[in-house]
Every structure is written in C-alpha cells, then in structure tokens.
N, C-alpha and C positions, 0 to 999 in steps of 0.2 A: 439530536448531529446534523447529521445533512436537510435539508431541505433545497431540492432543484426544481423551479418548475419552468418551464417551457422557456429552456437555453437553446439559444440558435447558436452556431460557428463558422462563420463560412469564413475562406480562407481564398483571400485575392479579391480582384474586381469586374467586374464585365461580364464578356460574356472567357472569359477564361479562370469566375471564380467555382467553387469549391464548399458543399452544402455539407458541416462532416455531422453537425447536429441539427436536429430539423423536429423542436421542442422534448429536446431531454425533460420528465421529468420524475421524479419518485422523489422520497426519504429515506431516511436509514434512523433505526432511534439508535439510545444510547447506548451502547455493551450489543446490542444488535451484532452476527456477525453475514455477512450479504455475498451471495458471489453474485458473476455478471458473465453472461453468455452470447456468443453472435461469431456470425462467420468475420472471414478479413472481411477489413474493406467497412466494418456496420460502424465505428465509428467508438468501439472502446479505448483505446489510445489518445481521441482528440476527448473525452471525459475526462480519464482519468491526470491526462494534463491539467483540465478546468480548475477538475475537481479540487486536486495541488495544488493550485493554486500557482502553477506554470505559466500557466495562457489565461485571456480573458475570453470568455464567450460573447460575442457581438453582442447580442440580446438578454434578458430573460432577468431572475434571478436568485440567486445562489446563499441559502443561508447556511456555514459555518458555526457551528456549536455559538445561536443565538445570534451571530455577528451576519447582519448580507457583508459579504466580500468582492462580490462581483466588479464594485467598481473604489477597491480601496488602492490606494499608491505603493507604489513598486516596495518598499520598504516597510508599510503593514505588511505586506503579504509574503514578499524572506520570513519577517520573521513571526507568521503565522507558520508555516510552513517549517521552519528550523523551531518552534517549537512546542508546536500541535500535531504535526502529522509524521508517519514514519514509513518508509519505504522500502516494500524488497521486489528484490529485480529476478527476473527469469535468468540474467546470466551475471548472476550475483553483484558484477559491480565495485570488485573489489582493488583496492591498488598492493598491485602484485607484490612489491620490493616491500610492503612495510606488513608487520604483523597480526595475527590476529587483533592482538588488544588495541596496539596500532588501530585498524579498522575501526574496531569496535569505540575506540576515543577522539578519534575527527570528529566527529559531530560536533561533539561537548565544545572543541577545543574553539569550535566553532560561536560557539552559545555563552564562548568568556566562562566555562566552568574549571575553576582553579586542578593543577596539574592534579595533587591529588587526590579530589574528589576524582577526578577524570579515573586516573589508575585504578582506582577502589570502584569503583559503579562498573566502567569496564571489565574488572576482577568479577566481578559480579552476576554481568547479564551473563559474561560466556559460562561459568557456571552453571546458570539458569540456564542455558540451552544444553549444555552437559560437554564443553570443552573447556571447562576447569581448566586441565593439564594441559593442552593444549595449544597455553595463549598466548606462546612464543614462536608461535609455526608459520610460514608465511600460507599466502591460500596455494599454492604451486604443491606445498607438504600436504594440502590436506584433499579428502573425497571431492566430487561432489554435493553433496550430504552438508556437510562437515560447512563447505566454502555458506550454502543457504542457514546452515546454524548462526553464522558465524553472520551475514548480510540480517538474521532476523536480529543479531543481536546486536547492529549496528543499528539498524529501524526504532531501535525503542531503549534507546540512548538519551536521550531527550525526554522521556515522562510522553510521551504525545497522548493524545487521545483517542485519535484513532491510526489506525494501519490502512496500510492502503499495498495491497498488491499488486504485480503485475507475472500472469505468468507466473507465481513459482516456481511452480513442480516442473515446469515445461520442458528440465534440462536432465529429471534427475528416472532414475530408474523407479520401476516401482512401489520395489519396498522402501528405496525412499522417503522417495514418494509422499507415500504413508506416513514413513512415520514423521517427514515435514508436518504433514498434515496434524498430526497427533498436537505438536506441539500448537498450530496453530488453534486446534480445540480449546487444550488446556489454558490457552491466554483467553479463548471467548471467558471459560469457562472463569478469567478469574477480572471480566465486566470490560474487555479489553472491545472496543467496537473495532470492525474491522471487514476492509471493501474488497475483497480479491476475483479479480478477471482471473477466466480458463476458459479452455475449449473443450476440457474433459467433464462429460456428466459426474462421473468417480467424487470428481475433485469435487466442483460445483453440490452434488448434493451432502455432502458433509456441513454446508451450513445451515440460515435458518430457511434461509427465503432465496430463487434464485431470480434473477431476473437476466430475463431476455432480450434484446436490444437487435432492431432489425434499422436499416437504413438512417439511423439518427435518435433514434425515441425506441421507449421501451413499448415492444409491441405484445409479453404477453409476461407473466410471473408466476410461480408455485411454489410449493412449501419444499426446506430441504429435513432432511434427517436430527436439524443441533437442537439441544433444547434451549429452550430461550431461558436468560439468567432472571431471576426468582428479582 
C-alpha cells in the first residue's frame, strides 16, 4: 500500500534551512495497522503531510497504492487524496455549525456524490460508529468521544483505501480513548489499512507494528498486539 524510500524534506534555503525528514524509509502492506511514535520535532507531522499528499518531499521515492506519487501534479494529488485517503485528527476538525450528518457528508460533496447518496451513506456511516440517533446534533452537543466518532465517519465517507490518524485519542479520557481504539481495531479487522501517529505506548500497542522515528527517520521497529489480517 505504501512504500517510502529515502524521503528527505527540507524547509527553507541556505543557512536558514531545516531538514525535517532525513532518509525516511518504511513500507505498509495492504490491510496493515501501523503506529508511529517519536518525540516532538522528530518529523511525524511532516511525514503525515507528505504521505497524505499535502506536501511534497525534497527527494526520495513514495509509492502509494501502486503509483509513484511524489512528483504528481497538484490536480492528481488532490484527486488521490480526496478519493483514497481518510484523515482523523486530534482536534476533530468538525465544522461547529453543521450537524454530524452534514460534517460526514461534506467530503462526498467535494467528490461529486449526489445529494441522496450522500445522505444515505452519511447516515449509514454514523450508524456504523454508533451515532445513528445523533445525526442531527451539532459538535457542540456531542461529547469528545462522539465528536471523534463523527470524525472517523467523515474520514470513511469517500471509501478510502488508507486511514491516517494524527493523535486520534490525544484529547480523550482513557476510557473513551479505548472505545475509539476498539473502533480502529474493528476497521482493521475489515481490512482497512491504518497509519496512526501517537505519543501513547498503550495506543501504539494496539497496532500490528510500531515504528519509532527520531530525527526524521525510522530508528527502530517493534511488534504490536494486533493480529494480522488473513
């Protein structure tokens, strides 16, 4: 699914430049659940921006779903990101004046899905994450865990092949965090490919493999507890 080789990302030029990725290399197989850990400033956010097709590497090779993507034009990158990648954020990133259903339907509108199908799919996704009865509530009327469930439903709206999660339990209490991780485990069991960034060892342990990043590259790998998909 992902094959990253010798990715380097440099911001700025000359003496004021900063190298965020320093030869990042790893792969993620289809249906794998991978966690990434590392201290602040190690390159995790830059990695997500590059792998999520929101930024370009300075050099190196990035193959996503069988396609070399690091030099694609902006239009092709936008299309791939919209159609094949779902994002889950620590701060949820929901629009506060929209209902849960409207938030989930929003990416489908950008993808050109018709209104009736958007509503049907959105309602089904909210039911899937346990919020079918709260579709018409706004984020301010939901708990943190419920907001994150809406965020996950929204990430699944365009039926992505890869789910990328940036500290998805960082703003949740421990009980709610485990409930969200149970949902990720369910998605993994349905063969969803997941790349999750976290500072929490207990969260990382729920994946199949844990990659440790330091100074912009993978320095260590260890197994998690998740069972590989057949």
